[in-house]
Steps between C-alpha positions, in 0.01 A plus 500: 500500500749423219387314186491122538692423180854573388592535134665154501183305591225686314229301322520531123145608416134409553318240291231761437665840487332772701690781325274738308739791441872575514630857482863603468521878537805723468484867591779711362644839418597583144610797292316369193184663362188309607381477139827329406480257794143394419565482125805275534315253725202486262735437206662208683166348604364517145811320372511243781135390533270377221212722616492811716237756595563825682287713734587829664521522877303762690816697580557558128219759510694718744776752418853374558589776753200399715605135494860585586397715796260249661656188654168317455513561123873484432510121477173452310520339158406683180448199273391139553605240243309169489656199329270193520678166463378145453345292779326784675799708610558869431810715535449866584754780492421831667733788430527857620777757539600349838350148505538177303283198588501150352182311595372145452127432536302185433671161489826503692785371287733396784813671624738347245319668211413816690859545617613500137229752412604727788866483403402609150280775647793632708721512191234682297430739788866601527551521124182689408433709814863585580443574871750696707397317819251244632292655778305184590469145374216269595376148427141430598303174490124483553356160596129413506434197721183292481341220701477261204853530362699603807286383797493854639151580629583806712789677671567233761562245224834681476769498767353825634346548843334843515321595821329808640426500874611134489222417253599358160434715191482315170186583299571855373865597523749743349840433657825675399850463637850586380822315559849608397671181389845630409680830447318579174188278498184564701181293471157658540247221556128567458240236588137581426160340460308590180289776656808719540627462143481752221382344178361152453708203621465161328180309584500315834799693635506476880828675588740715296869513592690790344877516557699801379878478540672833439827679549540664840617860470819545305505568127657240273732552209338418164707183463354197322666227704425674830131536412471142381662366818269718707192361320614139541550555872164678526331195347659276763369726776154496338492122525631497856227741615223319311579143602561607860133604513386144418488227766744217430228241442333733249828550313535123465148475353562782255859441395562410138 
């Protein structure tokens, strides 16, 4: 079944945002030394944010040849940079020899501000990392829905009808499906109840909706305008997939 909404009639946002994390990840190839890539990103972060802390990723303990040879390690980050901001929001940057991630956790700032941040991140990525190609780009939103703020008590509060042997299933669910939405955007939608989650969701979470829009197969040229347009379009597809999961009467109750 296609999504219910088109980009022209999307709701703006929820009165009480359900977004708990946003990740923009770019996987790339580069001829630069990994020490130079990591060092340039740290230098920029220390100049750009008033406070930063760094922690090494687990892959940093492994030899570079081992990481290069193993596809499960190749795109792991070596360094995590935390930059706490005011009002309970934190920016994170994770950098490795083949991956650059810009992450927002805590209070969601809204797309207008985040879009500006991501455009800056793309410029810094291209200037400091100097990639030869973009292997994959992804924009991922994680939403934690609750009964009190979002009137979602279980799976069937959403516009989802899941049945096994014609019996409804809604109490303990981990549902995943993928939809290709255009020639270079595919949406992977994950819907889960708290028992299937890694880590600790916010208190009173009843259902988590995780939507990861990524490039399809082809590599992209490391071009700033192309990447920025791709991210803007990915955000539109994120909203289409998310709001299509909510019944229309629920959207009206939640819309800002």
